[in-house]
DSSP file (Angstrom, degrees, kcal/mol; ACC not computed):
  #  RESIDUE AA STRUCTURE BP1 BP2  ACC     N-H-->O    O-->H-N    N-H-->O    O-->H-N    TCO  KAPPA ALPHA  PHI   PSI    X-CA   Y-CA   Z-CA
    1    1 A M              0   0    0      0, 0.0     2,-0.3     0, 0.0     0, 0.0   0.000 360.0 360.0 360.0 136.5    0.0    0.1    0.0
    2    2 A K        +     0   0    0      1,-0.2     3,-0.0     2,-0.0     0, 0.0  -0.640 360.0 152.5 -82.0 134.0    1.4    3.4   -1.1
    3    3 A S        +     0   0    0     -2,-0.3     2,-0.3     2,-0.0    -1,-0.2   0.453  39.3  94.1-138.1 -14.2    1.6    5.6    2.1
    4    4 A E        -     0   0    0      2,-0.0     2,-0.5     0, 0.0    -2,-0.0  -0.647  56.1-154.4 -94.0 142.8    4.5    8.1    1.4
    5    5 A I        -     0   0    0     -2,-0.3     2,-0.4    -3,-0.0    -2,-0.0  -0.923   7.8-171.9-114.1 134.5    4.0   11.6   -0.1
    6    6 A V        -     0   0    0     -2,-0.5     2,-0.3     2,-0.0    -2,-0.0  -0.985   7.4-159.0-126.1 123.4    6.6   13.5   -2.1
    7    7 A N        -     0   0    0     -2,-0.4     2,-0.4     2,-0.0    -2,-0.0  -0.789  12.1-175.5-101.2 144.0    6.0   17.0   -3.0
    8    8 A L        -     0   0    0     -2,-0.3     2,-0.5     2,-0.0    -2,-0.0  -0.981  19.3-142.4-137.2 147.9    7.9   18.6   -6.0
    9    9 A R        -     0   0    0     -2,-0.4     2,-0.3     0, 0.0    -2,-0.0  -0.957  27.7-179.6-112.0 129.0    8.1   22.0   -7.4
   10   10 A L        -     0   0    0     -2,-0.5     2,-0.1     1,-0.0    -2,-0.0  -0.871  29.9-115.2-126.1 154.4    8.3   22.3  -11.2
   11   11 A T     >  -     0   0    0     -2,-0.3     4,-1.8     1,-0.1     5,-0.2  -0.311  38.1-110.1 -70.7 164.9    8.6   24.9  -13.8
   12   12 A Q  H  > S+     0   0    0      1,-0.2     4,-2.3     2,-0.2     5,-0.1   0.896 121.9  53.2 -66.1 -31.8    5.6   25.1  -16.2
   13   13 A E  H  > S+     0   0    0      2,-0.2     4,-2.3     1,-0.2    -1,-0.2   0.921 109.8  47.5 -64.6 -45.0    7.9   23.8  -18.9
   14   14 A Q  H  > S+     0   0    0      1,-0.2     4,-2.0     2,-0.2    -1,-0.2   0.869 113.7  47.0 -60.8 -38.0    8.9   20.8  -16.8
   15   15 A K  H  X S+     0   0    0     -4,-1.8     4,-2.6     2,-0.2    -1,-0.2   0.848 111.5  49.4 -79.2 -36.8    5.4   20.0  -15.9
   16   16 A A  H  X S+     0   0    0     -4,-2.3     4,-2.1    -5,-0.2    -2,-0.2   0.864 110.5  52.3 -66.7 -36.3    4.1   20.3  -19.4
   17   17 A A  H  X S+     0   0    0     -4,-2.3     4,-2.7     2,-0.2    -2,-0.2   0.925 113.4  43.1 -64.9 -42.4    7.0   18.0  -20.6
   18   18 A I  H  X S+     0   0    0     -4,-2.0     4,-3.2     1,-0.2     5,-0.3   0.969 113.7  50.4 -68.4 -50.1    6.1   15.3  -18.0
   19   19 A D  H  X S+     0   0    0     -4,-2.6     4,-2.7     1,-0.2    -1,-0.2   0.883 111.4  49.4 -53.5 -41.0    2.4   15.6  -18.7
   20   20 A Y  H  X S+     0   0    0     -4,-2.1     4,-2.4    -5,-0.2    -1,-0.2   0.977 114.4  45.6 -61.9 -52.5    3.0   15.3  -22.5
   21   21 A A  H  X S+     0   0    0     -4,-2.7     4,-1.3     1,-0.2    -2,-0.2   0.910 113.4  48.2 -60.7 -44.8    5.2   12.2  -21.9
   22   22 A A  H ><>S+     0   0    0     -4,-3.2     5,-2.5     1,-0.2     3,-0.5   0.928 110.8  51.2 -57.4 -47.1    2.7   10.6  -19.5
   23   23 A K  H ><5S+     0   0    0     -4,-2.7     3,-1.4    -5,-0.3    -1,-0.2   0.906 109.9  50.5 -61.7 -39.1   -0.1   11.2  -21.8
   24   24 A Q  H 3<5S+     0   0    0     -4,-2.4    -1,-0.2     1,-0.3    -2,-0.2   0.764 111.2  49.3 -67.1 -24.3    1.9    9.5  -24.7
   25   25 A A  T <<5S-     0   0    0     -4,-1.3    -1,-0.3    -3,-0.5    -2,-0.2   0.307 113.6-121.3-100.2  10.9    2.6    6.6  -22.4
   26   26 A G  T < 5S+     0   0    0     -3,-1.4     2,-0.3     1,-0.2    -3,-0.2   0.782  74.3 106.7  66.6  26.0   -1.0    6.3  -21.6
   27   27 A I  S   <S-     0   0    0     -5,-2.5    -1,-0.2    -6,-0.2    -2,-0.2  -0.861  73.0 -84.6-135.3 178.5   -0.5    6.8  -17.8
   28   28 A T     >  -     0   0    0     -2,-0.3     4,-2.2     1,-0.1     5,-0.2  -0.216  36.9-114.8 -75.4 161.6   -1.0    9.3  -15.0
   29   29 A R  H  > S+     0   0    0      2,-0.2     4,-2.9     1,-0.2     5,-0.3   0.922 118.6  50.9 -60.9 -40.0    1.5   12.1  -14.3
   30   30 A T  H  > S+     0   0    0      1,-0.2     4,-2.8     2,-0.2     5,-0.2   0.931 110.0  47.9 -67.0 -42.5    2.2   10.5  -10.9
   31   31 A E  H  > S+     0   0    0      2,-0.2     4,-2.0     1,-0.2    -1,-0.2   0.868 112.4  50.8 -66.4 -31.1    2.7    7.1  -12.4
   32   32 A F  H  X S+     0   0    0     -4,-2.2     4,-2.8     2,-0.2     5,-0.2   0.952 112.1  45.6 -61.3 -55.3    5.1    8.6  -14.9
   33   33 A M  H  X S+     0   0    0     -4,-2.9     4,-3.0     1,-0.2     5,-0.3   0.910 114.5  46.9 -55.7 -47.1    7.1   10.4  -12.4
   34   34 A V  H  X S+     0   0    0     -4,-2.8     4,-2.8    -5,-0.3     5,-0.3   0.944 114.7  48.4 -62.2 -42.0    7.3    7.4  -10.0
   35   35 A M  H  X S+     0   0    0     -4,-2.0     4,-2.9    -5,-0.2    -2,-0.2   0.946 114.8  44.8 -58.0 -51.0    8.3    5.1  -13.0
   36   36 A A  H  X S+     0   0    0     -4,-2.8     4,-1.7     1,-0.2    -1,-0.2   0.849 114.5  47.0 -68.3 -35.4   10.9    7.5  -14.2
   37   37 A A  H  X S+     0   0    0     -4,-3.0     4,-2.4    -5,-0.2    -1,-0.2   0.875 113.7  48.6 -75.2 -32.3   12.4    8.2  -10.8
   38   38 A V  H  X S+     0   0    0     -4,-2.8     4,-2.2    -5,-0.3     5,-0.2   0.948 111.3  50.2 -65.3 -47.4   12.5    4.5   -9.9
   39   39 A E  H  X S+     0   0    0     -4,-2.9     4,-1.8    -5,-0.3    -2,-0.2   0.867 112.2  47.3 -52.3 -43.8   14.1    3.7  -13.2
   40   40 A R  H  X S+     0   0    0     -4,-1.7     4,-2.0     2,-0.2    -1,-0.2   0.905 111.5  51.4 -64.3 -47.0   16.7    6.5  -12.7
   41   41 A A  H  X S+     0   0    0     -4,-2.4     4,-1.5     1,-0.2    -2,-0.2   0.838 109.1  49.3 -60.6 -37.8   17.4    5.2   -9.1
   42   42 A M  H  X S+     0   0    0     -4,-2.2     4,-2.7     2,-0.2     5,-0.3   0.884 109.0  54.2 -72.9 -42.1   18.0    1.6  -10.2
   43   43 A D  H  X S+     0   0    0     -4,-1.8     4,-2.4    -5,-0.2    -2,-0.2   0.928 111.3  45.7 -64.5 -35.7   20.4    2.9  -13.0
   44   44 A E  H  X S+     0   0    0     -4,-2.0     4,-1.0     1,-0.2    -1,-0.2   0.865 112.2  49.5 -67.0 -32.8   22.4    4.7  -10.4
   45   45 A R  H  < S+     0   0    0     -4,-1.5     3,-0.3    -5,-0.2    -2,-0.2   0.922 116.6  41.4 -73.0 -40.1   22.5    1.9   -8.0
   46   46 A Y  H >< S+     0   0    0     -4,-2.7     3,-1.9     1,-0.2    -2,-0.2   0.795 101.3  69.1 -84.0 -27.0   23.6   -0.6  -10.6
   47   47 A D  H 3< S+     0   0    0     -4,-2.4    -1,-0.2    -5,-0.3    -2,-0.2   0.844 100.8  50.3 -51.7 -31.9   26.0    1.6  -12.3
   48   48 A G  T 3< S+     0   0    0     -4,-1.0    -1,-0.2    -3,-0.3     2,-0.2   0.382  80.1 123.1 -86.6   6.0   28.2    1.4   -9.3
   49   49 A V    <   -     0   0    0     -3,-1.9     2,-0.4    -4,-0.0    -3,-0.1  -0.454  38.0-178.3 -72.4 136.1   28.1   -2.3   -9.0
   50   50 A R        -     0   0    0     -2,-0.2     2,-0.4     2,-0.0    -2,-0.0  -0.975   8.4-168.3-129.9 147.7   31.6   -3.9   -9.0
   51   51 A F        -     0   0    0     -2,-0.4     2,-0.4     2,-0.0    -2,-0.0  -0.976   9.9-142.5-135.3 157.1   32.7   -7.4   -8.9
   52   52 A T        -     0   0    0     -2,-0.4    -2,-0.0    33,-0.0    33,-0.0  -0.833   7.9-161.0-115.8 151.2   36.0   -9.0   -8.3
   53   53 A L        -     0   0    0     -2,-0.4     2,-0.1     2,-0.0     5,-0.0  -0.952  32.8-101.2-125.8 146.1   37.5  -12.1   -9.8
   54   54 A P    >>  -     0   0    0      0, 0.0     4,-2.2     0, 0.0     3,-1.2  -0.444  47.6-104.0 -66.6 148.1   40.5  -14.2   -8.6
   55   55 A R  H 3> S+     0   0    0      1,-0.3     4,-2.8     2,-0.2     5,-0.2   0.820 119.7  52.8 -41.5 -50.0   43.6  -13.3  -10.6
   56   56 A E  H 3> S+     0   0    0      1,-0.2     4,-2.0     2,-0.2    -1,-0.3   0.864 110.2  46.2 -57.3 -38.7   43.5  -16.4  -12.7
   57   57 A D  H <> S+     0   0    0     -3,-1.2     4,-2.1     2,-0.2    -2,-0.2   0.885 112.1  51.1 -70.3 -40.9   39.9  -15.9  -13.7
   58   58 A F  H  X S+     0   0    0     -4,-2.2     4,-2.7     2,-0.2    -2,-0.2   0.881 109.9  48.5 -63.3 -44.4   40.6  -12.3  -14.5
   59   59 A N  H  X S+     0   0    0     -4,-2.8     4,-2.7    -5,-0.2    -1,-0.2   0.884 110.9  52.1 -64.8 -38.5   43.6  -13.2  -16.7
   60   60 A Y  H  X S+     0   0    0     -4,-2.0     4,-2.6    -5,-0.2    -2,-0.2   0.961 109.3  50.6 -62.6 -46.4   41.5  -15.9  -18.6
   61   61 A L  H  X S+     0   0    0     -4,-2.1     4,-1.8     1,-0.2    -2,-0.2   0.937 110.7  48.0 -55.0 -55.7   38.9  -13.2  -19.1
   62   62 A M  H  X S+     0   0    0     -4,-2.7     4,-1.7     1,-0.2    -1,-0.2   0.857 110.9  51.4 -56.2 -39.0   41.5  -10.8  -20.5
   63   63 A D  H  X S+     0   0    0     -4,-2.7     4,-0.6     1,-0.2    -2,-0.2   0.938 109.1  50.9 -57.6 -48.1   43.0  -13.5  -22.8
   64   64 A Q  H >< S+     0   0    0     -4,-2.6     3,-0.7     1,-0.2     4,-0.3   0.865 112.6  46.4 -57.2 -40.1   39.6  -14.2  -24.1
   65   65 A L  H >< S+     0   0    0     -4,-1.8     3,-0.7     1,-0.2    -1,-0.2   0.806 108.4  53.6 -76.8 -30.0   38.9  -10.6  -24.8
   66   66 A S  H 3< S+     0   0    0     -4,-1.7     3,-0.5     1,-0.2    -1,-0.2   0.521  86.1  85.5 -85.3  -2.7   42.2   -9.9  -26.5
   67   67 A D  T << S+     0   0    0     -3,-0.7    -1,-0.2    -4,-0.6    -2,-0.1   0.811 110.3   6.8 -65.8 -30.4   41.9  -12.7  -29.0
   68   68 A D  S <  S+     0   0    0     -3,-0.7     2,-0.3    -4,-0.3    -1,-0.2  -0.313  97.3 113.2-153.6  61.5   39.8  -10.6  -31.5
   69   69 A I        -     0   0    0     -3,-0.5    -3,-0.0     1,-0.1    -4,-0.0  -0.897  64.6 -92.8-132.3 162.8   39.5   -7.0  -30.6
   70   70 A S     >  -     0   0    0     -2,-0.3     4,-3.0     1,-0.1     5,-0.1  -0.149  39.8-106.8 -68.5 164.8   40.8   -3.6  -32.1
   71   71 A P  H  > S+     0   0    0      0, 0.0     4,-1.9     0, 0.0     5,-0.1   0.850 122.5  52.4 -66.0 -30.7   44.0   -2.1  -31.0
   72   72 A N  H  > S+     0   0    0      2,-0.2     4,-1.5     1,-0.2     5,-0.1   0.847 110.1  48.8 -69.7 -34.4   42.1    0.6  -29.1
   73   73 A Q  H  > S+     0   0    0      2,-0.2     4,-2.6     1,-0.2     5,-0.2   0.924 110.6  51.4 -62.9 -42.4   40.1   -2.1  -27.3
   74   74 A L  H  X S+     0   0    0     -4,-3.0     4,-2.9     1,-0.2     5,-0.2   0.923 106.8  51.8 -64.9 -38.8   43.3   -3.9  -26.5
   75   75 A A  H  X S+     0   0    0     -4,-1.9     4,-1.6     1,-0.2    -1,-0.2   0.866 111.8  48.6 -63.3 -36.2   44.9   -0.8  -25.0
   76   76 A E  H  X S+     0   0    0     -4,-1.5     4,-1.6     2,-0.2    -1,-0.2   0.867 110.4  50.5 -67.1 -41.3   41.7   -0.4  -22.8
   77   77 A A  H  X S+     0   0    0     -4,-2.6     4,-2.1     2,-0.2    -2,-0.2   0.891 108.1  53.3 -68.6 -38.6   41.9   -4.0  -21.8
   78   78 A E  H  X S+     0   0    0     -4,-2.9     4,-1.5     2,-0.2    -2,-0.2   0.875 104.5  55.2 -58.8 -36.4   45.6   -3.6  -20.8
   79   79 A K  H  X S+     0   0    0     -4,-1.6     4,-0.5     1,-0.2    -1,-0.2   0.871 108.6  48.1 -67.3 -35.0   44.7   -0.7  -18.7
   80   80 A M  H >< S+     0   0    0     -4,-1.6     3,-0.7     1,-0.2    -2,-0.2   0.839 107.5  54.6 -65.5 -35.1   42.2   -3.0  -16.9
   81   81 A R  H 3< S+     0   0    0     -4,-2.1    -2,-0.2     1,-0.2    -1,-0.2   0.801 105.8  55.8 -72.4 -26.2   44.9   -5.7  -16.5
   82   82 A S  H 3< S+     0   0    0     -4,-1.5    -1,-0.2    -5,-0.2    -2,-0.2   0.635  78.3 108.2 -85.5 -12.8   47.2   -3.1  -14.9
   83   83 A V  S << S-     0   0    0     -3,-0.7     2,-0.3    -4,-0.5    -3,-0.0  -0.389  76.9-119.6 -59.7 133.2   44.7   -2.1  -12.2
   84   84 A K        -     0   0    0     -2,-0.1    -1,-0.1     1,-0.1    -2,-0.1  -0.639  28.8-123.9 -77.5 137.0   45.9   -3.5   -8.7
   85   85 A L    >>  -     0   0    0     -2,-0.3     3,-2.6     1,-0.1     4,-0.6  -0.465  26.1-104.4 -80.1 150.4   43.3   -5.9   -7.3
   86   86 A P  G >4 S+     0   0    0      0, 0.0     3,-0.9     0, 0.0    -1,-0.1   0.847 120.8  52.3 -46.2 -44.4   42.0   -5.1   -3.8
   87   87 A W  G 34 S+     0   0    0      1,-0.2    -3,-0.0     2,-0.1    -2,-0.0   0.455 104.6  59.1 -80.2  -1.0   44.1   -7.9   -2.2
   88   88 A E  G <4        0   0    0     -3,-2.6    -1,-0.2     1,-0.1    -4,-0.0   0.582 360.0 360.0 -99.9  -9.2   47.2   -6.6   -3.8
   89   89 A K    <<        0   0    0     -3,-0.9    -1,-0.1    -4,-0.6    -2,-0.1   0.380 360.0 360.0 -76.3 360.0   47.2   -3.2   -2.3
């Protein structure tokens, strides 16, 4: 059950843009704003996700990536390979 209230102040142009987009999507302004805000929040949350691999797995991944990539991509991969792992610091 929805129980929280959030108030926003918008310019007329912002409100008009949101209303237009909500109408195009066939949903209410509130539904549109909640959906947009939650999607953006999830993007921010998952953009910061990191994972670690054991050195041998990381090296295997890098070897697989370097088999058929451009020189620019290889340079970026080498940059990744040179990053010190948390347990090496």
